[in-house]
C-alpha positions as CSV (number, residue, x, y, z in Angstrom):
1,M,5.2,20.3,29.1
2,N,3.5,23.2,26.8
3,I,2.7,23.3,23.4
4,S,5.3,25.7,22.5
5,E,7.9,23.5,23.7
6,V,6.3,20.8,21.8
7,L,6.1,22.7,18.6
8,I,9.9,24.1,19.1
9,R,11.1,20.5,19.4
10,Q,9.1,19.6,16.2
11,K,10.4,22.5,14.3
12,N,13.9,21.2,15.3
13,E,13.3,18.3,14.0
14,L,11.7,19.4,10.7
15,N,14.8,21.3,10.3
16,Y,16.7,18.1,10.4
17,I,14.7,16.2,8.2
18,Y,15.3,19.2,5.4
19,S,19.2,19.1,5.8
20,Q,18.9,15.4,4.7
21,E,18.3,14.1,1.0
22,L,14.7,14.0,0.4
23,L,13.6,11.6,-2.2
24,D,11.4,12.5,-5.3
25,R,8.3,10.2,-5.5
26,E,6.1,9.3,-8.6
27,Y,3.5,11.3,-6.5
28,H,2.6,14.7,-7.0
29,I,0.8,17.7,-5.1
30,D,0.0,21.0,-6.1
31,I,0.6,22.8,-3.1
32,N,-0.7,26.2,-4.5
33,T,-4.5,24.7,-4.7
34,D,-6.8,26.2,-2.5
35,I,-8.6,22.8,-1.7
36,I,-7.2,20.4,1.6
37,K,-4.7,18.2,0.5
38,V,-4.8,14.7,2.0
39,I,-1.9,12.3,1.9
40,T,-2.8,8.8,3.2
41,G,-1.0,5.4,3.5
42,I,0.6,2.8,5.8
43,R,3.2,4.2,8.5
44,R,6.5,5.3,7.5
45,S,5.9,5.1,3.5
46,G,7.0,8.9,2.8
47,K,3.9,10.7,3.6
48,S,5.6,13.3,5.7
49,T,8.4,13.2,3.2
50,L,6.1,14.0,0.2
51,A,4.3,16.7,1.8
52,L,7.8,18.5,2.9
53,L,8.8,18.3,-0.6
54,S,5.7,20.4,-1.8
55,L,6.4,22.8,0.7
56,K,9.9,23.2,0.5
57,D,10.8,26.8,0.4
58,K,7.2,27.7,1.9
59,N,7.0,29.5,5.4
60,F,4.3,26.8,6.7
61,G,3.6,25.7,10.6
62,Y,3.9,22.2,11.4
63,V,2.5,19.6,13.7
64,N,2.8,16.3,14.1
65,F,-0.1,14.4,16.0
66,D,1.9,11.2,16.4
67,E,3.1,12.6,19.8
68,R,0.6,11.6,22.6
69,E,1.3,15.1,24.5
70,L,-0.5,16.7,21.5
71,I,-3.7,15.3,22.1
72,N,-4.8,17.1,25.4
73,F,-4.6,20.5,24.0
74,N,-7.4,22.2,22.3
75,S,-7.6,23.6,18.9
76,T,-7.2,27.3,20.3
77,D,-4.1,26.4,22.0
78,I,-2.6,24.7,19.2
79,E,-3.2,27.6,16.9
80,K,-1.6,30.1,19.4
81,G,1.1,28.0,19.5
82,I,1.5,27.9,15.7
83,K,1.4,31.5,15.6
84,E,4.3,31.6,18.3
85,I,6.9,29.4,16.7
86,Y,6.1,30.0,13.0
87,G,5.0,33.3,12.8
88,D,1.9,34.7,10.8
89,T,1.6,32.0,7.9
90,N,-1.6,30.8,6.1
91,I,-0.1,27.3,5.4
92,L,-0.6,24.3,7.9
93,F,1.2,20.8,7.5
94,L,-0.8,18.5,9.8
95,D,0.9,15.3,10.5
96,E,-1.0,12.2,11.5
97,I,-4.2,14.1,12.0
98,Q,-6.3,10.9,13.0
99,N,-4.8,11.0,16.1
100,Y,-6.5,14.4,17.1
101,D,-10.1,14.2,18.4
102,K,-12.7,15.8,16.1
103,W,-9.8,16.8,13.8
104,E,-12.2,16.9,10.9
105,L,-14.3,19.9,12.6
106,W,-10.9,21.8,13.4
107,V,-9.6,21.5,9.8
108,N,-13.0,22.5,8.1
109,S,-12.9,25.6,10.4
110,L,-9.3,26.2,9.5
111,Y,-9.9,25.9,5.7
112,R,-13.1,28.2,6.0
113,R,-10.6,30.7,7.9
114,G,-8.5,30.8,4.4
115,Y,-5.8,28.2,5.3
116,N,-3.7,26.4,2.7
117,I,-4.0,22.9,4.5
118,T,-2.0,19.8,3.8
119,I,-3.0,16.8,6.3
120,T,-1.6,13.1,6.4
121,G,-3.1,10.1,8.0
122,S,-2.5,6.5,8.2
123,N,-5.9,5.2,9.1
124,S,-8.0,4.6,5.7
125,K,-11.4,4.4,6.8
126,L,-11.3,7.2,9.9
127,L,-10.0,9.6,7.0
128,S,-12.4,8.5,4.2
129,K,-15.5,8.4,6.4
130,E,-14.7,12.0,8.0
131,L,-13.7,13.6,4.7
132,S,-16.8,12.4,3.3
133,T,-18.8,13.8,5.8
134,H,-17.6,17.1,6.6
135,L,-15.1,18.2,3.9
136,T,-16.9,17.2,0.6
137,G,-15.8,18.4,-2.3
138,R,-13.0,20.4,-0.3
139,Y,-9.9,18.4,-0.6
140,V,-8.0,16.1,-3.1
141,S,-6.6,12.9,-1.7
142,I,-3.5,10.6,-2.7
143,E,-2.8,7.5,-1.5
144,I,0.8,6.6,-1.0
145,F,2.7,2.8,-1.1
146,P,6.1,2.0,-0.2
147,F,8.6,2.3,-3.1
148,S,7.7,0.7,-6.3
149,F,10.4,-0.8,-8.2
150,K,10.3,1.9,-10.9
151,E,11.4,4.6,-7.8
152,I,14.1,2.2,-6.5
153,L,15.7,2.4,-10.1
154,N,15.2,6.1,-10.5
155,Y,16.7,6.7,-7.0
156,K,19.4,4.1,-8.1
157,K,19.7,6.4,-11.3
158,I,19.6,3.2,-13.4
159,N,19.2,4.2,-17.3
160,L,17.1,1.4,-18.5
161,K,18.1,2.7,-22.3
162,D,19.5,-0.5,-24.3
163,I,18.8,-3.0,-21.3
164,E,17.8,-5.5,-24.0
165,I,21.1,-5.6,-25.7
166,D,23.4,-5.2,-22.5
167,K,23.2,-8.2,-20.5
168,E,25.3,-6.9,-18.1
169,K,22.9,-4.1,-17.3
170,K,19.8,-6.6,-17.2
171,G,21.7,-8.9,-14.9
172,K,22.0,-5.8,-12.5
173,I,18.4,-4.9,-13.0
174,L,17.2,-8.4,-12.2
175,N,19.7,-8.5,-9.0
176,I,18.0,-5.2,-7.8
177,L,14.6,-7.1,-8.4
178,R,15.5,-9.7,-6.2
179,N,16.7,-7.7,-3.5
180,Y,13.5,-5.7,-3.7
181,L,11.4,-8.5,-3.7
182,D,13.1,-10.0,-0.2
183,T,13.3,-6.7,1.4
184,G,10.6,-4.4,0.0
185,G,10.2,-1.1,-0.5
186,F,10.0,1.1,2.8
187,P,12.3,4.2,2.5
188,E,14.5,3.7,5.2
189,V,15.2,0.0,4.1
190,I,16.0,1.4,0.5
191,V,18.1,4.5,1.6
192,K,19.6,3.3,4.8
193,N,19.7,-0.2,4.2
194,F,17.7,-0.9,7.6
195,G,17.1,-4.5,7.9
196,K,14.5,-7.1,8.8
197,D,14.7,-5.7,12.8
198,Y,13.4,-2.4,11.4
199,I,10.6,-4.3,9.7
200,K,9.7,-6.2,12.7
201,T,9.4,-2.9,14.9
202,L,7.6,-1.1,12.3
203,F,5.0,-4.1,12.1
204,D,4.7,-3.6,16.2
205,S,4.4,-0.2,15.8
206,I,1.6,-0.3,13.1
207,I,-0.2,-3.1,15.7
208,Y,0.1,-1.2,18.8
209,K,-0.3,2.5,17.4
210,D,-2.6,2.2,14.7
211,V,-4.8,-0.6,15.4
212,L,-4.7,-1.8,19.1
213,Y,-4.6,1.7,20.8
214,R,-7.2,3.5,18.3
215,Y,-9.7,0.7,18.8
216,K,-8.9,-0.1,22.5
217,I,-8.7,-3.6,21.9
218,R,-7.9,-5.5,24.9
219,N,-7.1,-9.2,23.5
220,I,-3.5,-8.0,22.4
221,E,-2.2,-11.7,21.6
222,K,-5.2,-12.4,19.4
223,L,-4.8,-9.5,17.3
224,H,-1.1,-10.0,17.1
225,D,-1.6,-13.8,16.3
226,L,-4.0,-12.9,13.6
227,A,-1.9,-10.6,12.0
228,R,1.1,-12.4,11.9
229,Y,-0.8,-15.5,10.5
230,L,-2.4,-13.5,7.5
231,I,1.2,-12.6,6.6
232,F,2.2,-16.3,6.9
233,I,-0.5,-17.3,4.4
234,S,-0.1,-14.1,2.1
235,S,-1.3,-14.8,-1.6
236,N,-3.5,-17.4,-0.3
237,R,-7.0,-17.9,0.2
238,F,-8.6,-17.9,3.6
239,T,-12.2,-17.8,5.4
240,I,-13.1,-16.4,8.4
241,N,-14.4,-19.8,9.9
242,K,-11.0,-21.4,9.4
243,L,-9.2,-18.4,11.0
244,Y,-11.5,-18.6,13.9
245,N,-10.9,-22.6,14.2
246,I,-7.0,-22.2,13.6
247,L,-6.3,-19.2,15.8
248,N,-8.6,-20.0,18.8
249,F,-10.9,-16.7,18.6
250,N,-13.8,-16.7,20.9
251,S,-16.0,-15.0,18.2
252,K,-16.3,-14.7,14.1
253,V,-17.4,-11.3,14.5
254,T,-13.9,-10.5,16.3
255,V,-12.1,-11.9,13.4
256,E,-13.9,-10.2,10.8
257,R,-13.5,-6.7,12.7
258,Y,-9.8,-7.1,13.3
259,I,-9.1,-8.1,9.6
260,E,-11.1,-4.7,8.9
261,Y,-8.9,-2.9,11.5
262,L,-5.3,-4.4,10.0
263,K,-7.0,-3.1,6.5
264,E,-7.6,0.3,7.7
265,A,-4.0,0.6,8.6
266,Y,-2.9,-0.4,5.1
267,L,-1.1,-3.3,6.5
268,I,-3.3,-6.2,4.4
269,F,-5.8,-6.1,1.6
270,T,-7.9,-8.9,0.4
271,L,-9.1,-9.6,-2.9
272,R,-12.5,-11.2,-3.6
273,Y,-13.4,-14.3,-6.0
274,F,-14.8,-13.0,-9.7
275,S,-18.7,-13.5,-10.2
276,Y,-21.3,-11.8,-11.8
277,K,-23.3,-12.6,-8.8
278,E,-22.6,-10.4,-5.6
279,K,-23.8,-13.2,-3.5
280,E,-21.4,-15.5,-4.9
281,R,-18.6,-13.0,-4.5
282,V,-19.4,-12.8,-1.0
283,K,-19.6,-16.1,-0.4
284,Y,-16.5,-17.7,-1.7
285,P,-13.1,-17.4,0.2
286,K,-10.9,-14.3,-0.3
287,K,-7.2,-14.1,-0.9
288,I,-5.0,-12.1,1.4
289,Y,-2.1,-9.9,0.3
290,I,0.3,-7.7,2.3
291,I,1.5,-4.0,1.8
292,D,5.0,-4.7,1.6
293,N,7.0,-7.8,1.2
294,G,9.4,-6.8,3.8
295,F,6.8,-7.9,6.2
296,I,6.3,-11.8,4.5
297,T,10.5,-12.4,4.6
298,A,10.7,-10.7,8.1
299,L,7.7,-12.2,10.0
300,S,7.3,-15.7,8.0
301,D,9.4,-18.3,6.7
302,N,6.8,-19.6,4.7
303,Y,7.3,-17.9,1.4
304,S,8.8,-18.5,-2.1
305,I,10.2,-16.1,-4.7
306,S,6.9,-16.9,-6.8
307,R,4.7,-15.5,-4.0
308,L,6.7,-12.6,-3.5
309,M,6.2,-12.0,-7.0
310,E,2.5,-12.6,-7.1
311,N,2.2,-10.1,-3.8
312,T,4.2,-7.2,-6.0
313,V,1.8,-7.9,-8.7
314,F,-1.1,-7.2,-6.4
315,I,0.1,-4.3,-4.9
316,E,0.4,-2.5,-8.5
317,L,-2.7,-3.9,-9.7
318,Y,-4.4,-2.4,-6.8
319,K,-2.6,1.1,-7.3
320,K,-4.3,0.9,-10.8
321,Y,-7.7,-0.9,-10.5
322,K,-8.5,-0.8,-6.9
323,E,-11.7,-3.0,-6.5
324,N,-12.1,-3.6,-10.2
325,F,-9.9,-6.7,-10.3
326,Y,-10.4,-10.6,-8.8
327,Y,-9.2,-13.7,-8.8
328,L,-11.0,-16.7,-10.2
329,Y,-10.7,-20.6,-9.6
330,G,-13.0,-23.9,-10.0
331,N,-12.4,-27.7,-10.5
332,N,-8.8,-27.8,-11.3
333,Y,-8.1,-24.5,-12.1
334,E,-7.0,-20.9,-10.9
335,I,-6.2,-17.8,-12.3
336,D,-4.3,-15.2,-10.0
337,F,-5.7,-11.8,-11.3
338,L,-8.8,-11.0,-13.6
339,I,-9.0,-7.4,-14.4
340,K,-12.4,-6.0,-15.0
341,E,-13.4,-2.7,-16.7
342,G,-17.3,-1.7,-16.7
343,N,-18.6,-5.1,-18.1
344,N,-15.6,-6.0,-19.9
345,I,-13.2,-8.9,-18.6
346,K,-10.2,-7.3,-20.0
347,Q,-7.4,-9.6,-18.7
348,L,-6.6,-12.8,-17.0
349,I,-3.1,-12.9,-15.3
350,Q,-0.8,-15.5,-14.0
351,V,2.4,-15.1,-12.1
352,S,5.1,-17.9,-12.5
353,Y,8.9,-17.8,-11.4
354,I,10.1,-19.2,-14.7
355,N,13.1,-18.5,-16.9
356,N,12.0,-20.5,-20.0
357,Y,8.8,-22.3,-21.6
358,D,9.9,-25.8,-20.3
359,E,9.6,-24.6,-16.7
360,I,5.9,-23.3,-16.8
361,D,3.4,-25.7,-14.6
362,K,0.8,-26.3,-17.7
363,R,-1.8,-26.3,-15.2
364,E,-1.4,-22.5,-15.3
365,I,-1.9,-22.7,-19.0
366,R,-4.7,-24.8,-18.8
367,S,-6.3,-22.2,-16.3
368,L,-6.0,-19.5,-18.6
369,I,-7.2,-21.2,-21.7
370,K,-10.4,-22.2,-19.3
371,G,-11.2,-18.6,-18.3
372,Y,-10.5,-17.5,-21.8
373,N,-13.4,-20.2,-23.0
374,L,-15.3,-18.8,-20.0
375,F,-15.1,-15.0,-21.3
376,K,-14.7,-15.8,-24.8
377,E,-17.3,-13.0,-25.8
378,Y,-14.8,-10.4,-24.5
379,N,-11.7,-11.6,-25.6
380,P,-9.5,-11.1,-22.8
381,E,-5.8,-10.9,-23.1
382,L,-3.9,-13.9,-21.4
383,L,-0.8,-12.8,-19.4
384,I,1.8,-15.1,-17.6
385,I,4.4,-12.6,-15.7
386,T,7.5,-14.5,-15.5
387,W,11.0,-14.0,-13.9
388,D,13.0,-13.5,-17.2
389,Y,11.1,-15.6,-20.0
390,E,9.4,-13.4,-22.8
391,D,7.5,-14.7,-25.8
392,T,4.1,-15.1,-27.3
393,K,2.5,-18.7,-28.1
394,I,-0.6,-19.7,-29.4
395,I,-2.1,-22.3,-27.4
396,D,-5.6,-23.9,-28.4
397,N,-5.8,-21.0,-30.7
398,V,-5.2,-18.5,-28.2
399,N,-2.6,-15.9,-28.0
400,I,-0.6,-16.1,-24.2
401,K,1.7,-13.6,-23.6
402,F,4.7,-14.2,-21.5
403,I,6.4,-11.0,-19.9
404,P,9.2,-10.8,-17.3
405,L,8.1,-9.2,-14.1
406,Y,10.6,-6.1,-14.5
407,K,9.4,-5.2,-17.6
408,W,5.8,-5.5,-16.3
409,L,6.8,-3.0,-13.4
410,L,8.2,-0.9,-15.7
411,N,5.7,-0.9,-18.3
412,I,8.2,-1.5,-21.0
């Protein structure tokens, strides 16, 4: 198959996508800026759709490098094919660019020749490494995730006005939230009602295309077992040594390497223990979180709504704070999330599935009080994210705020 045939087929697929409804996201791309636009995120999270929305009504060339056939063509052949199929355009959309060998050199060359370029990629490390090395100062990067709860409500055209006095509307929103916690936010799940079989297939695709194939891993079974186990223990602490023993790996280095690969593919995230001393942060166990609840409910039976809530809260905190938040625990206490801004301990957060104060596990409150006393000089806000209980209580002369998850997610 020659390059023209591949690009014609991809153009037909592009036309079909444009004939469907393209959903607005909470992200924005300025297509008119001269610098390279880079969209990163997990496979099937909507990277291509976001790019296509920004390019709508523009004459642009499109190449999807998620097809193996394209890997064998050199850049000159691809450019010739683009001109043949799309005409004389200087606007290019290069999808899943990390699959193309030495892509950064080619993109750099295109940029120097005046092309307006948008690229997407599903591998955080490869993209960040090559972008910082070869495209310094010439790109803007947008990291996207599956649908947030707020985006789902926007898609469903749910008006939040008067929610507090309209019990029926509030019940509907809580129902949507409950479904969101169970199914996650991948676009096909939200729009096309694809179920758990789709999520399982997507999981396999990420493992094989974004990890196994990319890093030439031979031990498929061990990689698969590790990924499934990390999903199984989501929101819990882990150590490399424990994973090494439980899954019978031959090397702890291999366990560490596989975890990094899964992180680079955006499937998992790790949260560090808080300490002012870096060696303490490294020494203590980390906690594991998953990009989307759909993987947890489709691939594991070891979850509760409280854990799904915690995983959802983590993702929202990660979007806002990246590496500037942690968890905290010690003798008889644990705090789910600690928010740090500069040297200031800003907030201590617990997540709990409760509907009234009597349901709260008092250990959660004792832990917050303990945390507050540790960082009293910063006067951190103490917050418990609940299912549907809202209040502020003064306990041991300290304010503790209770807020329902839907309000916290919507910032209302």
